[in-house]
C-alpha positions in Angstrom: -33.4 21.4 7.4 -33.5 19.0 10.1 -30.1 17.7 11.5 -28.7 14.9 13.7 -25.3 15.4 15.2 -23.3 12.4 17.0 -19.8 12.9 18.1 -16.9 10.9 19.6 -18.8 7.3 18.5 -15.9 5.6 20.2 -16.9 2.4 18.7 -20.4 2.2 19.0 -22.1 1.6 16.0 -24.5 -0.2 17.1 -26.1 2.9 19.0 -25.8 4.8 15.5 -27.7 2.2 13.9 -30.0 2.4 16.5 -30.3 6.2 16.6 -29.8 6.6 11.9 -33.5 3.9 12.3 -35.0 5.5 15.3 -35.0 8.9 14.6 -36.1 11.6 11.7 -34.1 13.5 10.6 -32.9 15.4 6.8 -29.2 14.9 7.6 -27.0 12.9 9.9 -23.2 14.6 11.1 -20.9 12.9 12.8 -17.7 14.8 14.1 -15.0 12.0 14.7 -13.2 9.8 16.8 -15.4 6.8 15.0 -13.4 4.3 16.5 -11.7 4.0 19.5 -10.2 0.6 19.7 -7.3 0.1 17.4 -6.3 -3.5 18.8 -10.3 -4.6 19.5 -10.0 -6.5 22.2 -6.5 -8.0 22.0 -5.2 -5.4 25.1 -2.2 -7.4 25.6 -1.1 -6.2 22.1 -2.3 -2.8 23.1 -0.2 -2.8 25.6 3.0 -3.9 24.6 2.5 -1.5 21.3 2.1 1.6 24.3 5.4 0.4 25.6 7.2 0.4 21.9 5.4 3.4 21.3 6.4 5.3 24.6 10.1 4.5 24.0 10.9 5.0 20.0 8.6 8.3 20.8 11.4 9.2 23.7 14.4 8.2 20.6 12.1 10.4 17.9 11.8 13.1 19.9 14.3 15.4 18.6 12.4 15.0 15.2 9.3 17.0 14.2 7.8 14.3 11.8 5.5 12.8 12.1 6.3 9.8 10.7 9.2 9.8 13.3 8.4 6.2 14.9 7.8 4.5 11.9 11.2 5.8 10.4 12.8 4.3 13.4 11.4 1.2 13.4 12.4 0.6 10.5 15.7 1.4 11.1 16.4 -0.8 14.2 14.8 -3.3 12.1 17.1 -2.7 8.9 20.5 -3.3 11.6 20.7 0.7 12.4 19.5 -0.6 16.1 20.2 1.6 19.0 20.9 0.3 22.6 17.2 2.1 23.7 15.2 -0.1 20.7 16.4 -3.7 19.1 15.8 -4.9 15.9 13.7 -7.0 17.0 11.6 -4.1 19.0 11.6 -2.4 16.0 9.9 -5.2 14.2 7.7 -6.1 16.6 6.4 -2.4 16.5 6.1 -2.6 12.5 3.1 -5.7 13.4 1.8 -4.3 15.8 0.9 -0.8 13.7 0.0 -2.8 10.7 -2.2 -5.1 13.0 -4.1 -2.0 14.6 -4.2 -0.7 11.5 -6.2 -3.7 9.7 -8.3 -3.8 13.3 -9.5 0.0 12.3 -9.7 -0.2 8.7 -12.8 -3.5 9.8 -14.5 -0.6 12.6 -15.0 1.6 9.4 -16.9 -1.4 7.8 -18.9 -2.3 10.6 -19.1 1.9 10.2 -20.2 1.4 7.0 -23.2 -1.6 7.4 -24.3 0.6 10.1 -25.4 3.1 7.9 -26.1 1.8 4.2 -29.0 -0.3 5.0 -30.6 2.8 6.1 -30.3 5.0 3.2 -29.6 8.1 5.4 -27.6 11.5 4.3 -24.1 10.9 6.4 -21.2 12.9 6.5 -17.9 13.0 9.3 -14.7 13.7 9.7 -12.3 11.5 11.4 -11.0 12.6 15.5 -7.5 12.3 16.4 -9.0 8.3 16.7 -9.2 7.9 13.1 -7.2 7.5 10.2 -8.1 10.1 7.5 -11.2 8.0 6.3 -10.2 8.3 2.7 -9.3 4.5 1.6 -11.9 3.6 3.8 -15.2 2.0 3.9 -16.2 5.3 5.3 -14.9 7.8 2.3 -17.8 8.5 1.1 -19.3 10.1 3.4 -15.7 11.9 4.4 -15.6 16.2 4.3 -12.9 15.9 6.0 -11.1 19.3 4.4 -14.3 19.4 2.0 -17.8 20.6 1.8 -21.2 20.2 1.7 -23.9 22.2 0.8 -27.6 21.1 1.5 -31.3 23.5 1.4 -28.1 26.5 0.6 -26.6 26.0 3.9 -23.1 25.4 3.4 -20.8 22.8 6.2 -17.1 22.4 5.6 -15.4 19.7 7.4 -12.2 19.9 9.1 -11.4 16.5 11.8 -8.6 15.0 14.0 -7.1 17.3 17.4 -3.5 18.0 18.2 -2.6 15.9 20.4 -1.0 12.2 20.8 -3.3 9.5 20.8 -1.4 6.2 22.8 -1.8 2.8 21.1 -2.7 4.5 17.7 -0.2 4.2 15.0 0.4 8.5 14.9 2.1 7.8 11.6 -1.2 6.4 10.6 -3.7 8.6 12.3 -5.8 11.7 10.7 -3.5 15.0 11.0 -4.4 18.6 12.8 -1.4 20.8 10.4 -1.0 23.4 13.2 1.6 25.2 15.0 3.5 28.0 16.2 1.3 30.8 17.9 0.3 34.8 17.8 1.9 35.9 14.5 3.9 33.1 13.9 0.8 30.8 13.8 0.1 28.4 11.2 -2.8 26.6 10.4 -3.8 24.3 7.1 -7.3 23.7 9.7 -8.0 28.2 9.8 -6.5 28.4 6.4 -9.3 25.6 4.6 -12.5 27.1 6.9 -11.2 30.8 5.7 -11.5 29.5 2.4 -14.8 28.5 2.3 -16.6 30.3 4.4 -18.9 28.1 5.4 -22.7 29.1 7.4 -21.3 25.4 9.7 -18.6 24.9 11.1 -17.8 20.2 11.7 -15.4 19.9 13.3 -13.8 17.4 15.7 -10.9 19.7 17.8 -13.3 22.8 19.1 -11.8 26.3 18.3 -9.9 28.2 21.2 -12.5 28.9 24.2 -15.6 27.4 23.3 -16.7 24.0 24.8 -12.9 23.4 24.9 -12.1 23.1 28.7 -10.3 19.6 30.4 -10.7 19.3 33.7 -7.2 20.4 36.3 -5.5 21.4 33.0 -7.6 24.9 30.8 -8.6 25.6 27.0 -7.1 23.5 25.0 -9.1 24.8 21.6 -6.8 25.7 17.9 -5.6 29.1 17.8 -6.0 28.8 14.2 -10.5 27.4 14.2 -10.8 30.4 16.5 -9.5 33.0 15.0 -11.3 31.6 11.1 -14.2 31.7 13.4 -13.9 35.6 14.7 -13.5 36.6 11.1 -16.2 34.0 8.6 -19.0 34.0 12.3 -21.0 31.4 10.5 -23.9 30.4 12.3 -22.7 27.0 13.9 -19.8 25.0 15.4 -20.2 21.8 16.2 -17.4 19.9 18.2 -16.1 17.2 19.9 -13.1 15.7 21.9 -13.6 17.8 25.1 -16.2 15.8 26.6 -16.4 17.5 29.4 -16.7 20.5 28.4 -20.6 20.5 26.7 -23.8 22.2 25.4 -24.9 25.0 23.5 -22.7 28.0 23.8 -23.3 31.6 21.9 -21.0 33.8 21.1 -21.2 36.9 18.8 -23.2 36.0 16.3 -22.5 31.9 16.3 -23.3 29.3 18.4 -21.1 26.3 19.7 -22.6 22.6 20.0 -20.9 20.2 22.0 -23.7 17.4 22.9 -20.9 15.2 25.1 -19.8 11.9 24.3 -22.0 8.9 22.3 -19.8 6.4 22.3 -18.1 5.3 26.2 -14.7 6.3 27.1 -12.3 5.9 29.7 -11.0 9.4 31.0 -9.1 10.5 34.4 -12.1 11.7 36.1 -13.4 8.1 35.4 -16.1 6.1 33.2 -18.3 8.4 30.6 -20.9 5.8 29.2 -22.3 8.5 26.8 -25.0 8.1 24.3 -25.2 11.8 23.8 -26.9 13.6 20.4 -28.3 16.6 19.3 -31.0 17.1 17.2 -30.8 20.9 15.6 -33.3 22.6 12.6 -31.4 25.0 10.6 -33.1 27.4 8.7 -32.1 29.5 5.2 -34.8 32.4 5.0 -36.5 33.6 2.0 -33.3 36.7 2.1 -30.7 34.7 2.9 -30.3 35.2 5.4 -29.8 31.9 8.0 -30.9 30.7 11.3 -30.3 28.2 13.7 -33.6 27.6 15.5 -34.0 24.5 17.7 -31.7 22.0 19.7 -32.6 19.4 21.0 -30.3 17.5 23.5 -30.8 13.1 23.8 -29.3 10.6 25.3 -29.9 7.1 23.7 -30.1 4.6 26.0 -30.9 1.0 26.3 -31.5 1.6 22.9 -34.2 4.2 23.7 -34.2 7.5 22.4 -34.4 10.4 25.9 -35.2 14.2 25.1 -33.5 15.2 28.4 -34.8 19.2 27.5 -35.2 21.7 24.1 -33.7 25.2 23.3 -35.7 27.2 21.4 -34.4 30.7 19.8 -36.1 33.5 17.8 -35.0 35.4 14.9 -33.3 37.8 17.6 -31.0 35.6 18.5 -32.7 35.0 22.1 -32.6 31.1 23.7 -34.6 29.6 26.0 -34.5 26.2 27.3 -36.9 23.2 28.6 -36.0 20.7 30.6 -37.6 17.5 29.6 -35.9 14.8 31.6 -35.0 16.3 34.7 -32.8 13.1 36.3 -30.5 12.7 33.5 -30.2 16.9 32.9 -29.0 17.3 36.8 -27.2 14.3 36.3 -25.1 16.3 34.0 -25.6 19.7 34.2 -26.5 22.9 32.7 -26.6 22.6 28.3 -27.3 26.1 27.1 -24.5 28.1 28.8 
């Protein structure tokens, strides 16, 4: 089975269309952050929303409920204003949150228009910039908290990430339900993955210690997902979210793949233009064994697909890397980790 994998799309729906129309694969996987700007090009509305969002979050800080910001805004609008939040500000926050939701819904319609005419088989999950995808134009492609099987290979999807995303109404965003640590850890993604026992984990947020290291911060992955990976030992784990920690990594019997961001994004390290994606081959033998055979790391540049390097994997799980675009490879750094 040949699969094309993109993550962190960040509104680059034209690029998705180009990849779909200029590559051949049995399956296309998009793992979150499908959208990026919840207010489109209206920066004034975005900055005002973030200002109000921060103010309301300070008031809601003692309330762990994810919907606390919306609830406080509704209270303020209804007359329970405080010195920190006026009735007008509560009403304004609710209006801007509704505006953002409508813009996100419109973006999913645009993404669907990029996919549907191609007739390609596509599955996807939400990221922390996304709505949960149910009741959107791309709901039919979603495998968030669901599974998909093709040619005997089972994919299980769990999206979003445990992070606050400024400019996205947090009460509307896809939740990542994990809290606590150690023996007190409760993790919905862990429980889901343990229950489904899939060959391929499709995640937005990486498992802890696997392609999850942020510059100046350290590891930010999910402990629950790491527990699931260690117990199930899937053949392949697909993730994104951390654009800077990309590549192909092998731990134990499992490969981990993050090709880096497909859509452009602003980061603390500066603007990352993106365009990166991967094609990989999964094989199921007659005895039921599944293997990752090949990974091709590519980049979409000016409407053309450039293959940066190819990793071949033998049946003993030994990997060898061949660089095909030296300049692109050198600009990003090592892919096979």
